[in-house]
C-alpha positions in Angstrom: 4.4 15.1 -2.3 3.1 17.9 -4.5 3.0 16.2 -8.3 1.8 19.4 -10.2 4.8 19.8 -12.9 6.3 16.4 -12.0 5.9 15.5 -16.0 7.6 19.3 -17.4 10.8 17.7 -17.0 10.2 15.0 -19.3 10.0 17.6 -21.7 13.2 19.1 -21.3 15.3 18.5 -24.3 13.2 16.1 -26.4 9.4 15.3 -27.1 8.0 11.9 -27.1 9.4 10.4 -30.1 8.1 7.8 -32.3 9.8 4.7 -30.1 8.3 6.6 -27.1 5.0 6.7 -28.3 5.3 3.2 -29.5 6.3 1.8 -26.0 3.4 4.1 -24.4 0.5 2.9 -27.0 1.7 -0.6 -26.4 1.6 -0.5 -22.7 -1.6 0.7 -23.0 -2.8 -1.2 -25.7 -1.9 -5.0 -24.2 -3.6 -4.5 -20.9 -6.8 -3.6 -22.6 -6.9 -6.7 -24.6 -6.0 -9.1 -21.6 -9.2 -7.9 -20.2 -10.7 -8.2 -23.6 -9.7 -12.0 -23.8 -10.2 -13.1 -20.6 -13.8 -11.4 -20.9 -14.8 -12.8 -24.3 -12.8 -15.4 -25.4 -10.9 -16.7 -22.4 -12.8 -19.0 -19.6 -15.7 -16.0 -18.6 -16.2 -14.7 -15.4 -19.7 -15.8 -14.8 -20.1 -16.7 -11.4 -18.5 -14.9 -8.3 -16.3 -17.6 -7.6 -14.5 -17.2 -11.0 -14.7 -13.5 -10.8 -13.5 -12.8 -7.7 -10.7 -15.9 -7.4 -10.0 -17.4 -10.8 -11.9 -20.4 -9.6 -9.7 -20.5 -6.8 -7.0 -22.4 -9.4 -4.8 -19.5 -10.3 -1.1 -20.8 -10.8 1.7 -19.9 -7.8 3.9 -17.1 -10.2 1.9 -14.9 -12.0 -0.3 -14.7 -8.4 3.3 -13.6 -6.8 4.1 -11.1 -9.8 0.6 -9.4 -9.0 1.2 -9.5 -5.3 4.2 -7.6 -5.9 3.1 -5.0 -8.2 -0.3 -4.0 -6.2 1.8 -3.1 -3.4 4.6 -0.9 -5.9 2.9 2.0 -7.2 3.7 5.4 -9.2 3.9 7.1 -5.8 6.6 4.6 -4.6 8.8 4.9 -8.0 8.5 8.8 -7.7 8.5 9.3 -4.0 11.6 6.8 -2.1 14.2 7.9 -4.7 13.5 11.9 -3.2 13.2 10.9 0.2 16.8 8.8 0.2 18.2 11.9 -2.2 16.9 14.6 1.3 16.8 12.7 4.3 19.3 9.8 4.1 19.3 6.2 4.0 17.1 5.3 7.3 13.8 5.0 5.2 15.5 1.9 3.3 14.7 -0.1 6.7 11.4 -0.7 6.0 12.7 -3.4 3.8 13.3 -5.3 6.8 9.6 -4.5 7.7 8.4 -6.4 4.8 10.6 -9.1 6.2 8.6 -8.8 9.6 5.6 -8.4 7.6 5.7 -11.4 5.3 6.4 -13.5 9.0 3.8 -12.9 10.7 1.3 -12.8 7.2 3.1 -16.6 6.8 2.0 -17.6 10.3 -0.9 -15.5 11.8 -3.0 -13.5 9.0 -2.9 -16.4 6.2 -4.0 -19.7 7.8 -7.5 -18.3 9.4 -8.4 -16.4 5.7 -7.3 -19.2 3.5 -9.0 -21.5 5.7 -12.1 -19.4 6.2 -11.9 -19.1 2.1 -14.1 -15.8 2.2 -14.2 -13.4 -0.3 -14.3 -10.5 1.8 -11.6 -9.8 4.8 -14.6 -8.4 6.6 -16.5 -11.5 6.8 -13.7 -12.3 9.0 -14.7 -9.8 11.6 -18.6 -10.9 11.1 -17.7 -14.3 11.6 -15.2 -13.4 14.9 -17.8 -10.3 16.5 -21.1 -9.6 14.4 -22.4 -7.7 11.5 -22.1 -4.2 13.1 -18.2 -4.5 13.3 -18.1 -5.9 9.8 -19.8 -2.9 8.4 -17.8 -0.1 10.4 -14.8 -1.6 9.0 -15.9 -1.8 5.9 -17.5 1.5 5.3 -13.6 3.2 7.0 -11.9 1.1 4.7 -13.8 1.6 1.7 -13.6 5.4 2.0 -9.8 5.5 2.2 -9.4 3.1 -0.5 -11.3 5.6 -3.1 -9.5 8.6 -1.7 -6.4 6.8 -2.3 -7.0 5.5 -5.6 -7.7 9.2 -6.8 -4.2 9.7 -5.4 -2.6 6.7 -6.7 -3.8 7.9 -10.6 -3.1 11.8 -10.2 0.9 11.2 -10.0 1.0 8.8 -13.2 -1.3 11.0 -15.4 0.4 14.2 -14.5 3.5 12.7 -15.8 1.8 10.9 -18.9 -0.1 14.2 -19.6 3.3 16.7 -19.7 5.0 14.0 -22.2 2.1 13.4 -24.4 0.6 17.5 -24.6 -2.7 16.1 -22.9 -4.1 17.9 -19.9 -4.1 16.1 -16.8 -7.5 16.4 -16.7 -8.1 14.3 -20.0 -5.2 12.1 -18.9 -6.7 10.8 -15.6 -10.2 9.2 -16.9 -8.3 7.7 -19.8 -6.0 5.7 -17.1 -8.9 5.1 -15.1 -10.9 3.9 -18.1 -8.2 1.2 -19.1 -8.3 0.4 -15.6 -12.1 -0.2 -15.6 -12.1 -2.3 -18.8 -10.0 -5.1 -18.3 -10.8 -5.1 -14.6 -14.8 -5.0 -15.6 -14.2 -7.6 -18.4 -11.6 -10.1 -17.2 -11.8 -10.4 -13.0 -9.2 -11.1 -11.3 -7.6 -13.3 -14.1 -7.6 -10.2 -16.2 -5.8 -7.9 -13.3 -3.3 -10.9 -12.5 -2.4 -11.6 -16.1 -1.9 -7.9 -16.4 -0.2 -7.2 -13.4 2.3 -10.2 -14.4 2.9 -8.0 -17.9 3.2 -4.8 -15.6 5.7 -6.5 -13.2 8.1 -7.1 -16.5 7.6 -3.9 -17.5 8.5 -2.4 -14.3 11.8 -4.3 -13.6 12.4 -3.7 -17.0 12.1 0.1 -16.3 14.2 0.1 -12.4 17.0 -1.9 -13.9 18.0 0.7 -16.8 17.8 3.7 -14.8 20.1 1.5 -12.2 22.5 0.2 -14.7 22.7 3.7 -16.6 23.5 5.4 -13.3 26.3 2.8 -12.0 27.6 3.8 -15.4 27.6 7.3 -15.4 28.8 7.3 -11.8 31.8 4.9 -12.3 30.4 1.8 -10.2 28.9 0.8 -7.0 31.9 2.0 -4.6 31.8 5.3 -6.5 28.0 5.7 -5.3 28.5 4.8 -1.9 31.5 6.3 -1.4 29.7 9.9 -2.5 26.6 8.7 -0.5 29.2 8.4 2.5 31.0 11.7 2.4 27.9 13.7 1.7 26.1 12.0 5.0 23.3 9.9 3.1 24.4 6.6 4.8 22.8 6.1 8.0 21.1 3.1 9.1 21.1 3.6 13.4 19.7 7.0 14.3 18.9 5.1 17.7 17.2 8.4 19.2 14.4 7.2 20.8 12.5 10.3 21.0 8.8 9.4 18.7 8.6 13.0 17.5 12.0 12.9 15.3 10.8 12.4 11.6 12.3 8.9 11.0 14.9 6.8 13.4 15.8 3.2 13.3 12.8 2.9 15.5 10.3 4.4 14.2 11.2 2.8 10.7 11.2 -0.8 12.1 8.1 -0.8 14.7 6.1 1.9 13.4 6.1 1.3 10.1 5.7 -2.9 10.3 2.4 -2.2 11.8 1.9 0.6 8.8 2.6 -2.1 6.0 0.6 -5.2 7.8 -2.4 -3.2 7.0 -1.3 -2.9 3.2 -0.3 -6.6 3.1 -1.6 -8.8 5.8 -5.0 -7.4 6.1 -5.4 -6.0 2.9 -8.5 -6.8 0.9 -6.7 -6.9 -2.4 -3.7 -8.8 -1.3 -5.9 -11.4 0.7 -8.1 -12.0 -2.5 -5.1 -13.5 -4.1 -4.0 -15.4 -1.5 -7.0 -17.5 -1.3 -7.1 -17.6 -5.1 -4.7 -20.1 -5.4 -5.9 -23.8 -4.8 -3.3 -25.5 -2.0 -2.2 -23.4 1.4 0.8 -24.2 0.8 1.0 -22.2 -3.1 -0.4 -19.1 -0.9 2.9 -19.9 1.7 4.9 -19.9 -1.2 3.3 -17.0 -2.5 4.0 -14.9 0.7 7.4 -15.8 0.7 8.1 -15.1 -2.8 6.2 -11.7 -3.3 7.8 -10.5 -0.1 11.2 -11.1 -1.9 10.4 -9.5 -4.6 8.7 -6.2 -2.6 12.1 -6.3 -0.9 14.2 -6.2 -4.2 11.9 -3.3 -5.7 11.9 -1.2 -2.8 16.1 -1.5 -2.8 15.9 -0.7 -6.2 14.1 2.2 -5.8 16.2 3.3 -2.1 19.3 2.9 -4.6 17.5 5.1 -7.5 18.2 7.6 -4.6 21.9 7.2 -4.2 22.1 7.3 -7.9 20.3 10.9 -7.8 22.2 12.0 -4.9 25.9 10.9 -6.9 24.7 12.8 -9.8 23.8 16.3 -7.9 26.0 16.2 -4.9 27.5 19.5 -6.2 25.1 21.0 -7.7 21.5 20.2 -6.4 18.8 20.5 -8.7 16.0 22.2 -6.4 18.3 24.7 -4.8 19.3 25.6 -8.5 15.8 25.6 -9.2 16.4 23.7 -12.2 13.4 21.9 -10.9 10.7 23.3 -8.4 9.9 20.6 -6.3 11.8 17.5 -5.0 8.9 14.9 -6.6 10.6 16.3 -10.1 14.2 15.1 -9.4 13.5 11.5 -10.7 12.1 12.3 -14.1 15.0 14.9 -14.2 17.5 12.8 -13.5 16.2 10.2 -16.1 15.9 12.6 -18.8 19.9 13.4 -18.2 20.4 9.9 -20.2 17.0 10.8 -22.7 19.1 12.4 -25.1 21.2 9.6 -25.8 19.0 6.4 -25.1 16.3 6.5 -27.6 12.8 4.9 -26.2 14.1 5.1 -22.2 11.2 8.4 -21.7 9.0 5.9 -23.2 9.8 3.2 -20.9 10.3 5.6 -18.2 6.8 6.8 -18.8 5.7 3.2 -19.3 7.0 1.9 -15.5 5.2 4.8 -13.8 2.1 4.1 -15.3 2.3 0.1 -15.1 2.9 0.7 -11.1 -0.1 2.3 -11.3 -2.7 0.6 -13.1 -1.6 -2.7 -11.0 -2.4 -0.8 -7.7 -5.4 0.6 -9.2 -7.4 -2.2 -11.1 -6.4 -4.7 -7.6 -8.3 -2.1 -5.8 -11.5 -1.8 -8.3 -11.6 -5.5 -8.0 -11.3 -6.0 -4.4 -13.9 -3.0 -3.5 -16.3 -4.7 -6.2 -16.2 -7.8 -3.9 -15.8 -5.7 -0.7 -19.0 -3.2 -1.4 -21.2 -5.8 -3.0 -20.7 -8.6 0.1 -20.6 -6.1 2.6 -23.1 -3.5 2.1 -25.4 -5.0 -1.0 -25.7 -8.6 -0.8 -27.3 -8.4 2.9 -30.0 -6.1 1.2 -31.0 -8.2 -1.9 -32.9 -11.6 -2.0 -31.1 -14.9 -1.3 -31.8 -16.5 -4.4 -29.8 -14.0 -6.0 -27.8 -15.8 -8.9 -24.2 -15.6 -9.9 -24.2 -14.1 -12.5 -26.1 -11.3 -11.4 -24.0 -10.7 -8.6 -21.5 -10.7 -11.2 -22.6 -8.0 -13.1 -23.4 -6.0 -10.0 -19.8 -6.1 -8.9 -19.2 -5.1 -12.5 -21.3 -1.7 -11.8 -19.8 -0.7 -9.0 -15.8 -1.3 -10.6 -17.4 1.8 -13.1 -19.2 3.5 -10.3 -16.1 3.4 -7.7 -13.5 4.3 -10.8 -16.1 6.9 -11.8 -15.9 7.9 -8.4 -12.0 8.2 -7.7 -12.1 9.8 -11.1 -13.8 13.1 -9.9 -12.0 13.1 -6.7 -8.7 13.7 -8.9 -9.6 17.1 -9.6 -10.0 18.0 -5.7 -6.9 16.0 -5.1 -4.6 18.3 -7.6 -5.3 21.3 -5.4 -3.9 19.6 -2.7 -0.1 19.9 -1.4 1.8 17.7 0.1 0.7 14.1 -1.0 2.8 11.8 1.4 1.4 13.7 4.0 -2.0 13.1 2.8 -1.7 9.5 1.9 0.2 8.9 5.9 -2.8 11.0 7.5 -5.5 9.1 5.4 -3.8 5.7 6.6 -3.6 6.9 9.7 -7.4 7.7 10.1 -7.9 3.9 10.0 -5.0 1.5 9.5 -4.7 1.6 13.1 -7.9 0.5 14.0 -8.1 -2.2 11.4 -4.8 -3.9 12.4 -6.2 -3.8 15.9 -9.5 -5.1 15.3 -7.7 -8.2 13.3 -5.0 -8.7 15.8 -7.6 -8.6 18.6 -10.0 -11.2 16.7 -7.0 -13.6 16.0 -4.8 -13.1 19.0 -7.5 -12.3 22.1 -10.1 -15.2 22.5 -11.3 -13.2 25.6 -12.3 -10.2 23.1 -15.9 -9.4 22.3 -17.9 -7.8 20.1 -18.2 -4.6 22.7 -14.6 -4.2 22.8 -14.4 -4.4 19.5 -16.6 -2.1 18.6 -15.4 0.6 21.5 -11.7 0.2 20.7 -12.2 1.0 17.0 -14.5 3.6 17.6 -12.2 5.2 20.3 -8.7 5.1 18.1 -10.3 6.5 14.7 -11.6 9.7 16.7 -8.1 9.9 18.8 -6.2 9.2 15.3 -8.7 11.4 13.3 -7.7 14.5 15.7 -4.2 13.4 15.5 -3.6 13.1 11.6 -5.9 16.1 10.9 -3.7 18.7 13.1 -0.9 17.8 11.7 -1.9 18.0 8.5 -3.4 21.6 9.5 0.2 22.6 11.4 2.1 21.3 8.2 0.2 23.5 6.0 0.9 26.3 8.3 4.4 25.7 7.7 4.4 25.2 11.5 5.8 21.8 10.9 9.0 21.0 8.5 11.2 18.3 8.2 14.8 19.4 8.2 16.5 17.8 5.4 20.7 17.2 5.1 22.9 19.4 3.6 22.4 20.3 0.0 25.7 21.8 -2.3 25.2 24.0 -5.2 29.1 24.9 -5.2 29.5 23.0 -8.6 26.4 24.8 -10.2 27.5 26.5 -13.6 28.1 30.6 -12.8 25.4 31.4 -15.2 22.9 29.7 -13.0 21.3 32.0 -10.3 21.3 30.4 -6.8 19.5 31.0 -3.8 21.1 29.0 -0.9 18.5 28.5 2.2 19.8 27.1 5.2 18.2 24.3 6.5 17.0 24.6 10.2 14.4 23.1 12.4 11.1 25.3 11.7 8.7 23.4 14.1 7.5 25.7 16.4 6.5 25.7 20.1 3.3 26.3 20.0 2.4 23.0 18.2 0.6 20.4 20.0 2.7 17.7 21.5 1.2 14.7 19.8 0.7 16.6 15.7 4.7 16.6 16.0 4.4 12.5 16.6 6.4 11.2 13.7 3.8 9.6 10.8 5.8 6.0 11.2 4.1 5.9 14.6 0.4 6.7 13.6 -0.7 2.9 12.6 1.3 2.0 15.8 -0.6 3.6 18.3 -4.0 3.4 16.6 -3.3 -0.5 17.4 -2.1 0.2 20.6 -5.1 2.1 21.6 -7.6 -0.1 19.6 -6.2 -3.3 21.9 -6.2 -1.7 25.0 -9.5 0.1 25.2 -10.8 -3.5 23.5 -9.4 -5.3 26.4 -10.7 -3.2 29.1 -14.1 -3.4 27.8 -14.1 -6.9 27.3 -13.1 -7.8 30.5 -15.7 -5.2 31.9 -18.4 -7.2 30.1 -19.7 -10.8 29.0 -17.0 -13.6 27.9 -17.6 -14.9 24.8 -18.5 -18.6 24.8 -15.4 -20.2 24.2 -16.8 -23.5 23.8 -18.9 -22.4 20.8 -16.6 -20.2 19.5 -15.3 -21.8 16.0 -11.4 -22.6 16.7 -10.1 -21.6 12.9 -11.1 -17.9 13.8 -7.9 -18.0 16.0 -4.1 -17.8 14.7 -2.9 -21.6 14.6 -0.9 -21.4 18.1 -3.7 -19.7 19.7 -5.8 -22.6 18.4 -3.2 -25.3 20.4 -4.0 -23.4 23.2 -7.3 -22.9 23.2 -7.8 -26.5 22.3 -5.6 -28.1 25.1 -8.0 -26.0 27.7 -10.8 -27.0 26.1 -9.3 -31.1 26.3 -8.3 -30.3 29.8 -11.9 -28.6 30.8 -13.6 -31.8 29.2 -11.6 -33.9 31.5 -12.5 -32.0 34.0 -16.0 -32.6 34.0 -15.9 -36.4 33.0 -13.6 -36.2 36.6 -16.4 -34.5 38.5 -19.1 -36.9 36.5 -17.5 -39.8 37.7 -17.0 -38.5 41.5 -20.5 -37.6 41.6 -21.7 -41.2 40.5 -19.2 -42.8 43.0 -20.3 -41.3 46.0 -24.3 -41.6 45.0 -23.4 -45.2 45.2 
């Protein structure tokens, strides 16, 4: 998704008025003030426990709101509607995936993380395997997160810069600086309560767009009917081929594994779960946040149908009203801007809040990861909490500056969605595989974990890089649904291009694999190799392995085996004593 010129459409027809600028500035100021409050006047974050977990005494509601907006980003708001507009509603099935992932988090991952009271999710890998596995996984995740942050900030910086008349080269550092200030000063409490504020703005923005869109389109029934006539309503493409871009199976199965990476084992999400005082409250937050994410996702998907209802007879992409599909949301919103004062400001504030929440959450969690996994083992044992806290604040600044510099590299890339998918494909399979391997397979050992994750990383890197190269060379191009231009004004010069499958025969077969299957394939490779290596090497000492390292239902099985084994030993002792007598 090339975001260049994404905000240009916001300039068509009107500049930012005083009301728009007021909404935009108040959003920025409020975010900073929350951080300043918790940094100077609220309960100060002088200890690691306070800075990273709010003394594990946070409230359910703000934590839940933070979980929701941490998942949602500016890319989500700007990329999902064009996906529905161009390819239909198959992508909306990922909302069902969230239910599957929420269930897995509730029953498998959360009980382990919460009972261990860990600071970094990668601490689990050390406890279950060894330090080498932890460091490798942490390094891979850190590299991905730094690159991911640069992409996340690029989207709103382009949109905002075009509106306020400042280049994105200046706007990107400003956005990062705002995140760095309130994240560094206030810690997890500032991040969570700013997320709570931003969640409100995001919801208001999305609801406003949908309400105005429904009013213009004539209601829900009219929108749905138009989408059906245009072939946009499609949920049951049962094609089993893994080489189709999106099918029913790739969305439900493949995307479920990808979302596990971003929800169940993601450091920023887990950090919020364990910031709650009790396990029951953590489970409540999982349930409510899952519902919230599904609702916001459905709203984004429905916005795509509203956009199609608006442009069903005159596609702005084909008619050159916009240069790329990722501009279509801004183009659509500006259709209401002339009659609704403050709407451009609200729209930009919504995009900005979605980005700020994701960036700040990742900055805070990366501070914990880098300190605990890389720096703490090198420091003396008697280091104070205040010193550790200051070190993590410095890490937040360094990561923010590094990601800011990478924004200028990202600006040279083409398809942002493809880039994000490729980057995730490098590590997400190995990550999901490692944690699943550890929690569900007691026979798995350290050698299996290392071998499986390394093979998965190498194999998926080969596929992801090869696919990205083939796509950049136009050898792989998705086939969009038909777009009409017969309703365009006669003055519009339209060049109609046919939508054909442009995939070339000389592309290696695995490069055609649907991006939805990247994480699943990486997970399968990790589990398969890890299992084989574990079975060929020494078995872990199950008697000395802490049961809390396994999912609850696995603990029950292991506990029964231990009891049975213990009874068997006692029986042998009794038999031996009788025979000796």
